[in-house]
MITILUM-542096 format. One record per residue (C-alpha): residue in one letter; x negated, y negated, z negated. Coordinates in steps of 0.1 Angstrom, whole numbers, padded with zeros to 4 digits. Layout:
<recs>
@r=A, u=X, v=Y, w=Z
...
</recs>
This chain:
<recs>
@r=M, u=-0133, v=-0025, w=-0035
@r=V, u=-0147, v=-0059, w=-0031
@r=L, u=-0120, v=-0080, w=-0016
@r=P, u=-0127, v=-0122, w=-0005
@r=V, u=-0103, v=-0144, w=-0027
@r=G, u=-0115, v=-0176, w=-0014
@r=R, u=-0104, v=-0196, w=0015
@r=E, u=-0129, v=-0220, w=0034
@r=D, u=-0148, v=-0241, w=0009
@r=D, u=-0149, v=-0214, w=-0016
@r=A, u=-0168, v=-0184, w=-0021
@r=T, u=-0148, v=-0168, w=-0047
@r=I, u=-0148, v=-0129, w=-0043
@r=A, u=-0133, v=-0103, w=-0065
@r=F, u=-0145, v=-0069, w=-0072
@r=V, u=-0114, v=-0049, w=-0077
@r=D, u=-0114, v=-0013, w=-0098
@r=L, u=-0080, v=0001, w=-0092
@r=W, u=-0088, v=0025, w=-0116
@r=R, u=-0096, v=0005, w=-0147
@r=G, u=-0072, v=-0022, w=-0139
@r=I, u=-0098, v=-0050, w=-0140
@r=L, u=-0106, v=-0080, w=-0113
@r=I, u=-0143, v=-0097, w=-0118
@r=L, u=-0143, v=-0129, w=-0103
@r=C, u=-0171, v=-0149, w=-0089
@r=D, u=-0178, v=-0179, w=-0071
@r=L, u=-0207, v=-0169, w=-0053
@r=S, u=-0213, v=-0202, w=-0040
@r=Q, u=-0220, v=-0224, w=-0076
@r=I, u=-0235, v=-0186, w=-0090
@r=K, u=-0268, v=-0205, w=-0093
@r=D, u=-0256, v=-0237, w=-0111
@r=E, u=-0226, v=-0223, w=-0127
@r=P, u=-0221, v=-0185, w=-0131
@r=W, u=-0191, v=-0174, w=-0142
@r=L, u=-0168, v=-0139, w=-0141
@r=R, u=-0136, v=-0138, w=-0151
@r=Y, u=-0112, v=-0107, w=-0158
@r=V, u=-0076, v=-0105, w=-0149
@r=P, u=-0062, v=-0075, w=-0156
@r=L, u=-0039, v=-0056, w=-0130
@r=Q, u=-0005, v=-0053, w=-0141
@r=H, u=0005, v=-0022, w=-0160
@r=R, u=0016, v=0008, w=-0129
@r=D, u=0039, v=0041, w=-0145
@r=S, u=0022, v=0071, w=-0150
@r=T, u=0037, v=0087, w=-0124
@r=M, u=0020, v=0062, w=-0103
@r=L, u=-0014, v=0069, w=-0113
@r=S, u=-0017, v=0102, w=-0121
@r=T, u=-0040, v=0116, w=-0096
@r=G, u=-0076, v=0120, w=-0097
@r=N, u=-0078, v=0087, w=-0070
@r=P, u=-0063, v=0060, w=-0077
@r=R, u=-0064, v=0045, w=-0039
@r=L, u=-0038, v=0072, w=-0035
@r=P, u=-0011, v=0055, w=-0054
@r=R, u=-0022, v=0019, w=-0052
@r=D, u=-0035, v=-0006, w=-0031
@r=L, u=-0046, v=-0048, w=-0035
@r=A, u=-0051, v=-0070, w=-0013
@r=V, u=-0054, v=-0109, w=-0006
@r=V, u=-0026, v=-0123, w=0011
@r=N, u=-0030, v=-0163, w=0016
@r=G, u=-0047, v=-0168, w=-0016
@r=H, u=-0026, v=-0142, w=-0033
@r=F, u=-0033, v=-0109, w=-0053
@r=N, u=-0007, v=-0087, w=-0036
@r=D, u=-0004, v=-0053, w=-0056
@r=C, u=0017, v=-0022, w=-0049
@r=G, u=0024, v=0014, w=-0060
@r=C, u=0042, v=0042, w=-0052
@r=V, u=0053, v=0076, w=-0063
@r=A, u=0036, v=0106, w=-0046
@r=S, u=0069, v=0126, w=-0049
@r=E, u=0092, v=0104, w=-0027
@r=L, u=0089, v=0072, w=-0011
@r=V, u=0094, v=0046, w=-0041
@r=A, u=0076, v=0015, w=-0045
@r=S, u=0071, v=-0013, w=-0057
@r=V, u=0048, v=-0049, w=-0047
@r=K, u=0042, v=-0080, w=-0072
@r=S, u=0022, v=-0110, w=-0070
@r=L, u=-0002, v=-0127, w=-0091
@r=L, u=0001, v=-0166, w=-0076
@r=S, u=-0028, v=-0182, w=-0096
@r=L, u=-0058, v=-0174, w=-0111
@r=E, u=-0053, v=-0194, w=-0138
@r=D, u=-0027, v=-0176, w=-0151
@r=D, u=-0025, v=-0131, w=-0155
@r=S, u=0011, v=-0126, w=-0151
@r=W, u=0024, v=-0113, w=-0118
@r=E, u=0053, v=-0120, w=-0107
@r=P, u=0076, v=-0090, w=-0088
@r=V, u=0079, v=-0093, w=-0054
@r=C, u=0103, v=-0062, w=-0043
@r=E, u=0111, v=-0026, w=-0050
@r=M, u=0123, v=-0002, w=-0024
@r=E, u=0132, v=0035, w=-0025
@r=S, u=0141, v=0059, w=0005
@r=S, u=0176, v=0075, w=-0011
@r=E, u=0197, v=0081, w=0020
@r=S, u=0222, v=0053, w=0005
@r=E, u=0190, v=0028, w=0004
@r=M, u=0168, v=0025, w=0032
@r=D, u=0179, v=0021, w=0069
@r=I, u=0165, v=0045, w=0092
@r=E, u=0187, v=0053, w=0119
@r=S, u=0180, v=0014, w=0138
@r=N, u=0141, v=0032, w=0137
@r=P, u=0139, v=0063, w=0160
@r=G, u=0105, v=0073, w=0151
@r=F, u=0121, v=0090, w=0121
@r=E, u=0124, v=0119, w=0137
@r=L, u=0090, v=0125, w=0140
@r=L, u=0088, v=0139, w=0107
@r=P, u=0094, v=0177, w=0097
@r=D, u=0125, v=0194, w=0082
@r=L, u=0118, v=0206, w=0052
@r=D, u=0134, v=0233, w=0031
@r=D, u=0151, v=0226, w=-0003
@r=D, u=0145, v=0234, w=-0035
@r=E, u=0167, v=0265, w=-0027
@r=G, u=0144, v=0275, w=0005
@r=M, u=0172, v=0265, w=0026
@r=R, u=0160, v=0246, w=0060
@r=R, u=0186, v=0215, w=0057
@r=T, u=0191, v=0180, w=0061
@r=L, u=0167, v=0162, w=0027
@r=P, u=0172, v=0127, w=0021
@r=P, u=0144, v=0103, w=0035
@r=F, u=0114, v=0116, w=0035
@r=N, u=0121, v=0135, w=0004
@r=G, u=0100, v=0169, w=0000
@r=L, u=0069, v=0152, w=0016
@r=R, u=0040, v=0140, w=-0002
@r=I, u=0036, v=0102, w=0002
@r=S, u=0001, v=0086, w=-0005
@r=L, u=-0019, v=0055, w=0004
@r=P, u=0002, v=0024, w=0002
@r=T, u=-0019, v=0004, w=0025
@r=L, u=-0004, v=-0041, w=0018
@r=S, u=-0001, v=-0060, w=0054
@r=S, u=-0026, v=-0092, w=0054
@r=D, u=-0004, v=-0112, w=0070
@r=T, u=0015, v=-0139, w=0054
@r=D, u=0048, v=-0136, w=0052
@r=D, u=0051, v=-0100, w=0061
@r=H, u=0061, v=-0076, w=0036
@r=T, u=0054, v=-0043, w=0054
@r=V, u=0039, v=-0020, w=0034
@r=S, u=0016, v=0015, w=0055
@r=F, u=0025, v=0047, w=0036
@r=M, u=0008, v=0086, w=0050
@r=A, u=0028, v=0110, w=0045
@r=K, u=0018, v=0148, w=0042
@r=V, u=0040, v=0182, w=0037
@r=N, u=0010, v=0192, w=0014
@r=F, u=-0020, v=0169, w=0008
@r=G, u=-0044, v=0195, w=0023
@r=D, u=-0028, v=0194, w=0053
@r=D, u=-0044, v=0183, w=0087
@r=E, u=-0015, v=0168, w=0101
@r=A, u=-0002, v=0138, w=0087
@r=W, u=0022, v=0107, w=0097
@r=V, u=0015, v=0066, w=0087
@r=I, u=0056, v=0050, w=0080
@r=D, u=0056, v=0014, w=0082
@r=V, u=0084, v=-0001, w=0059
@r=D, u=0098, v=-0035, w=0053
@r=T, u=0102, v=-0033, w=0015
@r=K, u=0117, v=-0061, w=0010
@r=N, u=0148, v=-0051, w=0033
@r=N, u=0141, v=-0013, w=0023
@r=R, u=0141, v=-0007, w=0062
@r=L, u=0119, v=0018, w=0084
@r=K, u=0096, v=0001, w=0108
@r=G, u=0081, v=0032, w=0126
@r=V, u=0067, v=0065, w=0122
@r=A, u=0032, v=0076, w=0140
@r=E, u=0015, v=0108, w=0141
@r=F, u=-0018, v=0114, w=0134
@r=D, u=-0047, v=0141, w=0127
@r=A, u=-0060, v=0141, w=0094
@r=S, u=-0086, v=0168, w=0092
@r=R, u=-0114, v=0148, w=0098
@r=Y, u=-0105, v=0129, w=0066
@r=T, u=-0107, v=0142, w=0029
@r=I, u=-0085, v=0117, w=0008
@r=I, u=-0087, v=0076, w=0025
@r=A, u=-0075, v=0080, w=0064
@r=Y, u=-0072, v=0048, w=0073
@r=N, u=-0072, v=0010, w=0058
@r=H, u=-0057, v=-0023, w=0071
@r=S, u=-0076, v=-0045, w=0096
@r=R, u=-0066, v=-0086, w=0109
@r=I, u=-0084, v=-0072, w=0145
@r=S, u=-0050, v=-0075, w=0160
@r=K, u=-0048, v=-0112, w=0157
@r=C, u=-0082, v=-0112, w=0178
@r=L, u=-0067, v=-0094, w=0208
@r=K, u=-0051, v=-0110, w=0237
@r=R, u=-0015, v=-0096, w=0247
@r=A, u=-0017, v=-0077, w=0279
@r=R, u=0002, v=-0091, w=0310
</recs>
């Protein structure tokens, strides 16, 4: 993964290795005269978040307003944490928010899109109402690229190999479900979607 870090007069880019947990920073504008590389270790993640073969499934990294944001999730339930690296001169990560979708924690009633998700059997094989998102396989956390937006998108499936999937948008700061959309994932093996800023270039239809 390659991410632009600098702003107008800064051509710094980051080569991100989510598996090894290292950022390699390089200022392309100075690479001929003063070439340099800097390693910034990513924050430690719980082993349950990084136990899959592909690090993109439980983790995402984005640069928002010059800051690195790092998000990790747990596959067995909708639990995630977001941390931010506020300065390239300091390797410490500051917590931004943590969220979980237990029935008493997440606000889902204000969003009717939750009804799109399937009814699942519990551990005893009985069809009954489970706590939000329990029984689904959660993966692909995708951070918003908008400033001051704490929305994270997740992919949800009943089983990882299923063709049917849902994208769940969650306000991680307020622990609130913002939306659910169904999509066909049959054409994709692992990575099914990615964030984009194209919406900022479009005009709203009248």
